[in-house]
ROFI-250305 format. One line per field, with one value per residue (C-alpha): x, y, z; residue number from 1. Coordinates in steps of 0.5 Angstrom, whole numbers, m for minus. Last residue first. Layout:
% residues N
east X; ... .
north Y; ... .
up Z; ... .
resi NUM; ... .
% end
This chain:
% residues 557
east 46; 40; 40; 48; 47; 41; 46; 52; 47; 45; 52; 54; 48; 50; 57; 56; 51; 56; 60; 58; 57; 51; 47; 46; 39; 39; 39; 35; 33; 36; 30; 31; 26; 27; 24; 23; 18; 11; 8; 3; 9; 12; 6; 5; 13; 12; 6; 10; 16; 12; 15; 21; 25; 20; 20; 27; 28; 33; 32; 35; 31; 32; 29; 28; 27; 21; 18; 11; 11; 13; 13; 9; 13; 19; 17; 21; 15; 10; 14; 16; 8; 7; 11; 8; 4; 10; 15; 19; 24; 24; 32; 30; 24; 27; 31; 25; 22; 15; 14; 12; 7; 1; 5; 7; 15; 15; 20; 24; 31; 34; 39; 35; 39; 36; 37; 38; 39; 36; 40; 41; 47; 47; 41; 45; 42; 41; 34; 30; 23; 24; 23; 28; 28; 24; 24; 31; 33; 27; 30; 37; 35; 31; 37; 41; 37; 38; 43; 43; 45; 44; 45; 49; 49; 48; 53; 58; 64; 71; 73; 76; 71; 65; 67; 60; 56; 59; 58; 51; 50; 53; 48; 43; 46; 47; 39; 37; 41; 39; 31; 31; 35; 42; 48; 46; 41; 46; 49; 52; 58; 60; 62; 63; 64; 66; 64; 68; 67; 73; 70; 64; 68; 72; 65; 63; 69; 69; 61; 62; 68; 62; 60; 55; 51; 44; 40; 39; 46; 46; 51; 50; 53; 53; 54; 57; 57; 64; 68; 74; 76; 84; 82; 84; 77; 75; 74; 72; 71; 67; 67; 62; 65; 61; 56; 54; 54; 60; 59; 64; 70; 75; 76; 80; 81; 82; 85; 82; 85; 91; 87; 88; 81; 77; 74; 68; 66; 65; 59; 58; 57; 50; 46; 52; 56; 51; 53; 60; 60; 56; 61; 66; 63; 61; 55; 58; 53; 49; 52; 50; 55; 60; 59; 58; 65; 68; 65; 69; 75; 74; 73; 79; 83; 80; 82; 89; 91; 88; 93; 99; 98; 94; 94; 89; 89; 96; 100; 107; 112; 119; 123; 118; 122; 125; 119; 118; 122; 116; 108; 105; 98; 98; 91; 89; 92; 92; 86; 82; 83; 81; 75; 71; 72; 65; 65; 71; 67; 61; 66; 69; 63; 60; 67; 68; 61; 63; 60; 60; 59; 52; 54; 50; 49; 57; 58; 53; 56; 63; 60; 57; 63; 66; 60; 61; 68; 68; 63; 62; 65; 60; 62; 57; 60; 67; 69; 74; 79; 79; 74; 76; 74; 68; 70; 69; 69; 71; 71; 76; 74; 79; 74; 71; 77; 77; 69; 70; 77; 73; 67; 72; 75; 69; 66; 72; 72; 64; 66; 72; 79; 85; 92; 96; 91; 93; 88; 82; 84; 78; 81; 86; 82; 77; 80; 79; 79; 79; 80; 79; 82; 76; 79; 87; 89; 96; 96; 90; 95; 101; 96; 93; 99; 101; 102; 96; 91; 93; 94; 86; 84; 87; 94; 98; 100; 101; 96; 99; 98; 98; 95; 95; 90; 89; 84; 80; 74; 74; 67; 62; 68; 69; 68; 73; 78; 78; 80; 86; 88; 87; 87; 95; 95; 91; 96; 99; 93; 91; 96; 101; 105; 109; 114; 116; 123; 127; 123; 122; 129; 131; 133; 127; 122; 116; 120; 114; 114; 110; 104; 99; 91; 91; 96; 92; 88; 89; 89; 89; 87; 90; 87; 92; 93; 88; 92; 89; 86; 89; 85; 91; 93; 92; 92; 88; 90; 86; 89; 84; 88; 82; 85; 81; 84; 80; 74; 77; 77; 78; 72; 74; 76 .
north 114; 109; 110; 108; 102; 100; 101; 97; 91; 91; 91; 86; 81; 83; 81; 75; 72; 70; 67; 63; 64; 69; 64; 60; 58; 57; 62; 62; 70; 74; 77; 84; 87; 94; 97; 104; 104; 108; 104; 101; 99; 96; 91; 90; 88; 83; 80; 79; 76; 71; 65; 67; 61; 57; 61; 59; 64; 67; 73; 79; 83; 90; 92; 99; 99; 97; 103; 103; 95; 89; 83; 77; 77; 76; 69; 66; 67; 64; 57; 58; 58; 52; 47; 40; 42; 46; 41; 41; 45; 51; 49; 42; 43; 48; 42; 38; 42; 45; 49; 56; 59; 59; 63; 59; 60; 67; 72; 66; 68; 69; 75; 79; 86; 90; 97; 102; 97; 97; 93; 99; 99; 99; 95; 88; 82; 79; 81; 77; 75; 83; 86; 92; 92; 86; 88; 88; 82; 78; 80; 78; 71; 70; 72; 68; 62; 64; 69; 75; 82; 87; 94; 99; 107; 110; 107; 109; 104; 105; 99; 101; 107; 103; 97; 98; 99; 93; 89; 91; 89; 82; 82; 82; 77; 72; 73; 71; 65; 63; 64; 58; 52; 51; 48; 43; 48; 53; 58; 64; 65; 72; 77; 84; 89; 96; 100; 104; 100; 95; 94; 91; 87; 84; 82; 79; 75; 72; 71; 63; 64; 66; 59; 54; 49; 47; 54; 51; 53; 61; 66; 73; 79; 85; 91; 98; 105; 108; 112; 116; 116; 113; 109; 102; 100; 95; 88; 85; 77; 75; 69; 66; 63; 56; 52; 57; 63; 68; 73; 78; 74; 76; 71; 75; 82; 84; 91; 93; 96; 92; 87; 80; 77; 71; 66; 66; 59; 59; 57; 55; 48; 50; 43; 39; 45; 46; 41; 41; 49; 49; 44; 49; 55; 52; 48; 42; 36; 36; 31; 24; 21; 25; 22; 15; 16; 18; 12; 8; 12; 11; 3; 3; 6; 1; m5; m3; m1; m8; m11; m7; m9; m5; m2; m3; m11; m11; m18; m17; m22; m23; m21; m15; m10; m15; m19; m26; m28; m29; m29; m22; m20; m13; m12; m14; m21; m25; m22; m21; m28; m31; m26; m27; m24; m21; m19; m14; m11; m10; m7; m3; 1; 2; 5; 9; 12; 18; 24; 31; 37; 40; 43; 40; 34; 33; 35; 29; 24; 26; 25; 18; 14; 17; 16; 9; 7; m1; m3; m10; m15; m20; m28; m29; m23; m20; m15; m13; m12; m4; 0; 6; 12; 16; 20; 28; 31; 38; 42; 47; 55; 57; 59; 52; 49; 53; 51; 44; 44; 48; 43; 37; 41; 42; 35; 32; 37; 35; 28; 29; 30; 25; 25; 27; 24; 17; 13; 16; 15; 17; 22; 17; 13; 18; 22; 21; 28; 29; 36; 37; 42; 46; 53; 52; 49; 51; 55; 50; 44; 47; 50; 43; 40; 46; 42; 44; 42; 35; 35; 36; 32; 26; 25; 18; 17; 22; 24; 30; 26; 31; 27; 30; 30; 31; 33; 38; 40; 34; 33; 32; 30; 24; 18; 22; 22; 14; 15; 19; 15; 16; 10; 10; 16; 12; 7; 11; 14; 7; 7; 1; m3; m8; m5; m1; m1; m4; m3; 4; 6; 11; 18; 21; 16; 18; 20; 18; 11; 11; 15; 16; 14; 8; 13; 19; 24; 29; 27; 33; 32; 37; 39; 40; 47; 51; 56; 63; 68; 75; 82; 85; 84; 85; 79; 80; 74; 74; 69; 66; 61; 62; 60; 54; 53; 57; 53; 47; 49; 42; 38; 35; 28 .
up 121; 120; 113; 113; 117; 112; 106; 110; 111; 104; 101; 106; 103; 96; 97; 101; 96; 90; 94; 100; 108; 107; 103; 109; 106; 99; 94; 87; 88; 94; 97; 100; 105; 109; 115; 118; 124; 122; 128; 123; 118; 124; 125; 117; 117; 123; 119; 113; 117; 121; 118; 113; 114; 111; 104; 102; 97; 102; 106; 108; 113; 115; 122; 125; 133; 136; 141; 137; 139; 136; 142; 140; 133; 136; 138; 144; 149; 144; 143; 151; 153; 147; 151; 150; 144; 141; 142; 149; 153; 148; 145; 144; 141; 136; 134; 134; 129; 128; 121; 122; 117; 121; 126; 133; 132; 130; 127; 123; 121; 114; 115; 120; 121; 128; 129; 135; 140; 147; 153; 157; 162; 170; 172; 170; 173; 166; 165; 159; 162; 165; 158; 158; 150; 147; 140; 139; 143; 139; 133; 134; 137; 131; 126; 130; 129; 121; 121; 127; 127; 133; 132; 137; 136; 142; 146; 141; 141; 141; 144; 150; 151; 150; 155; 159; 153; 149; 156; 156; 149; 151; 157; 152; 148; 154; 156; 149; 150; 157; 155; 153; 154; 157; 155; 149; 147; 146; 150; 147; 143; 140; 134; 136; 130; 131; 124; 119; 113; 114; 121; 118; 113; 119; 122; 116; 115; 122; 123; 122; 128; 133; 133; 130; 134; 138; 137; 130; 128; 127; 129; 132; 130; 135; 130; 132; 130; 131; 137; 137; 130; 128; 122; 125; 125; 131; 131; 137; 138; 144; 149; 154; 160; 161; 165; 171; 166; 166; 161; 156; 156; 150; 145; 140; 140; 132; 130; 123; 117; 116; 112; 110; 109; 113; 108; 104; 101; 94; 90; 82; 84; 87; 88; 89; 93; 98; 103; 102; 103; 109; 112; 111; 113; 120; 123; 126; 126; 133; 138; 139; 134; 137; 144; 141; 138; 144; 148; 143; 144; 152; 151; 146; 151; 157; 152; 151; 158; 160; 154; 156; 164; 168; 175; 181; 182; 184; 186; 183; 181; 185; 179; 178; 174; 169; 168; 168; 174; 179; 176; 175; 177; 174; 171; 164; 163; 169; 173; 167; 164; 171; 173; 166; 159; 159; 166; 164; 158; 163; 169; 163; 161; 168; 171; 164; 165; 160; 161; 157; 161; 162; 169; 174; 170; 169; 176; 179; 174; 177; 184; 183; 182; 188; 192; 191; 188; 189; 183; 182; 177; 176; 176; 182; 186; 184; 188; 186; 180; 181; 176; 172; 175; 172; 166; 165; 158; 158; 151; 150; 149; 154; 159; 158; 160; 166; 168; 167; 171; 177; 177; 178; 183; 187; 186; 189; 195; 196; 196; 201; 198; 200; 197; 203; 208; 205; 209; 206; 199; 196; 192; 190; 186; 184; 178; 170; 166; 159; 156; 149; 145; 141; 143; 145; 152; 153; 160; 163; 162; 166; 171; 172; 174; 179; 185; 188; 182; 181; 189; 190; 184; 187; 184; 186; 179; 174; 168; 164; 157; 151; 146; 139; 134; 127; 122; 126; 130; 134; 137; 131; 127; 131; 126; 121; 127; 126; 118; 119; 125; 132; 136; 137; 141; 147; 148; 154; 156; 158; 163; 162; 168; 163; 164; 170; 172; 166; 160; 163; 163; 168; 167; 169; 172; 167; 162; 157; 157; 164; 161; 166; 166; 171; 175; 176; 172; 167; 159; 154; 147; 143; 136; 131; 129; 124; 120; 121; 116; 118; 120; 123; 131; 138; 142; 149; 153; 159; 164; 169; 173; 179; 186; 188; 194; 199; 196; 199; 206; 208; 211; 218; 219 .
resi 557; 556; 555; 554; 553; 552; 551; 550; 549; 548; 547; 546; 545; 544; 543; 542; 541; 540; 539; 538; 537; 536; 535; 534; 533; 532; 531; 530; 529; 528; 527; 526; 525; 524; 523; 522; 521; 520; 519; 518; 517; 516; 515; 514; 513; 512; 511; 510; 509; 508; 507; 506; 505; 504; 503; 502; 501; 500; 499; 498; 497; 496; 495; 494; 493; 492; 491; 490; 489; 488; 487; 486; 485; 484; 483; 482; 481; 480; 479; 478; 477; 476; 475; 474; 473; 472; 471; 470; 469; 468; 467; 466; 465; 464; 463; 462; 461; 460; 459; 458; 457; 456; 455; 454; 453; 452; 451; 450; 449; 448; 447; 446; 445; 444; 443; 442; 441; 440; 439; 438; 437; 436; 435; 434; 433; 432; 431; 430; 429; 428; 427; 426; 425; 424; 423; 422; 421; 420; 419; 418; 417; 416; 415; 414; 413; 412; 411; 410; 409; 408; 407; 406; 405; 404; 403; 402; 401; 400; 399; 398; 397; 396; 395; 394; 393; 392; 391; 390; 389; 388; 387; 386; 385; 384; 383; 382; 381; 380; 379; 378; 377; 376; 375; 374; 373; 372; 371; 370; 369; 368; 367; 366; 365; 364; 363; 362; 361; 360; 359; 358; 357; 356; 355; 354; 353; 352; 351; 350; 349; 348; 347; 346; 345; 344; 343; 342; 341; 340; 339; 338; 337; 336; 335; 334; 333; 332; 331; 330; 329; 328; 327; 326; 325; 324; 323; 322; 321; 320; 319; 318; 317; 316; 315; 314; 313; 312; 311; 310; 309; 308; 307; 306; 305; 304; 303; 302; 301; 300; 299; 298; 297; 296; 295; 294; 293; 292; 291; 290; 289; 288; 287; 286; 285; 284; 283; 282; 281; 280; 279; 278; 277; 276; 275; 274; 273; 272; 271; 270; 269; 268; 267; 266; 265; 264; 263; 262; 261; 260; 259; 258; 257; 256; 255; 254; 253; 252; 251; 250; 249; 248; 247; 246; 245; 244; 243; 242; 241; 240; 239; 238; 237; 236; 235; 234; 233; 232; 231; 230; 229; 228; 227; 226; 225; 224; 223; 222; 221; 220; 219; 218; 217; 216; 215; 214; 213; 212; 211; 210; 209; 208; 207; 206; 205; 204; 203; 202; 201; 200; 199; 198; 197; 196; 195; 194; 193; 192; 191; 190; 189; 188; 187; 186; 185; 184; 183; 182; 181; 180; 179; 178; 177; 176; 175; 174; 173; 172; 171; 170; 169; 168; 167; 166; 165; 164; 163; 162; 161; 160; 159; 158; 157; 156; 155; 154; 153; 152; 151; 150; 149; 148; 147; 146; 145; 144; 143; 142; 141; 140; 139; 138; 137; 136; 135; 134; 133; 132; 131; 130; 129; 128; 127; 126; 125; 124; 123; 122; 121; 120; 119; 118; 117; 116; 115; 114; 113; 112; 111; 110; 109; 108; 107; 106; 105; 104; 103; 102; 101; 100; 99; 98; 97; 96; 95; 94; 93; 92; 91; 90; 89; 88; 87; 86; 85; 84; 83; 82; 81; 80; 79; 78; 77; 76; 75; 74; 73; 72; 71; 70; 69; 68; 67; 66; 65; 64; 63; 62; 61; 60; 59; 58; 57; 56; 55; 54; 53; 52; 51; 50; 49; 48; 47; 46; 45; 44; 43; 42; 41; 40; 39; 38; 37; 36; 35; 34; 33; 32; 31; 30; 29; 28; 27; 26; 25; 24; 23; 22; 21; 20; 19; 18; 17; 16; 15; 14; 13; 12; 11; 10; 9; 8; 7; 6; 5; 4; 3; 2; 1 .
% end
């Protein structure tokens, strides 16, 4: 059969909703887990056959997604805290029998899901059974097409700020060899693995996990209790019985749903702990009982544009939040804010309160996400941020940005990144392919971030090693290339350092200051006494941090 022109079918449903609203705090919604797939995942009890009674027409046929919601209790969700950024979960099951990746897309089912994905929602995708159905051309999609559609679902999930999770297909109840349930999916089992690896997406090997579990139970039990092998005169819907080694009875669906849930727990445990304002408060309050977490403000003095795509990488669509003063001027100085999180965690939402305050004080603030080490190693994040600067200049009229007054601010790991971006203008190592606009900034604000990975004061960490492609002795080249101290020159911009009392977060700072002074480049240093790392996310340190930043900006302009 000839290869179908699948790429012509991949019409990108990328709708950019730019909402303009005042700077207001928002209430967190439940996290939705969107299930997309075929009949083995579907919910037959949810008006699957309109107007027909499930018990009379389908039972005991059960998709594993049909029983998935019951596994999400308050206690069990807590075990998924690194993966699920919320206290409650809603399962939205859009799986449907007979659908391959291609027909799921063509029939508009994917568009229905895409349109309602919220940031931090999960999209769990499990196909393969119908994709491989060569004898049914209305469903069939060759392996390359299968991979293209999976890649599309991953890409567009990320465009909406969701988290894609790819599953290998559940097994059929054959072949059994020497008491072991073997694989029947072949290339359609390998393809999801390849897509997940290529795109840096989460993978659950449901095929292997399920076959292992079923093998332990044995062929006879699995055949009679898990799959739809039914004796006559037992169920209303199947008076003649049934001989089906693809679909599940209730018990089989429950076992598979539990396997998926357990895999989500394992996935969550292997992810970095969330780095948010709330988690930071919980961590610090024991030693600093007087602190309070910062929160978004209620103010009519700035306009907010949320989740705007500023860069498309192979792994994801990177998003920005833009905060514009509502004072009627034509142009403002601007600040690009870079969140921290050890190059492996964190998000632009951590910088929301600070960004709002900059806008209240007459500066356009742009807070961005960038490639974390779980998505792409150094220098991807640096290239992302330079692309963000160019994007700000390209949209300067739209966002009222003065292209000659852009400062980059970072906190913790974000401070290292911001400083590196600031002192490496036009460096070919970090070129993003855009020659039209400059990546130069007019100032750097470093909030408690190191300036060198190789300085004697610098401590080696596995977290940094994950981003830099190995520990220091394994990849010294990258550790040096990622050190801002190595790039200081007479063209470096003015720099403000706002530091905690934790010395290890200042590695290389004093030597950088000495070099800046030798070039007569303006710099400031302020240390907040008896303050922890991440002080900028907490009161009482947020206010002086903001004041130091505003004073620095006033000095520049």
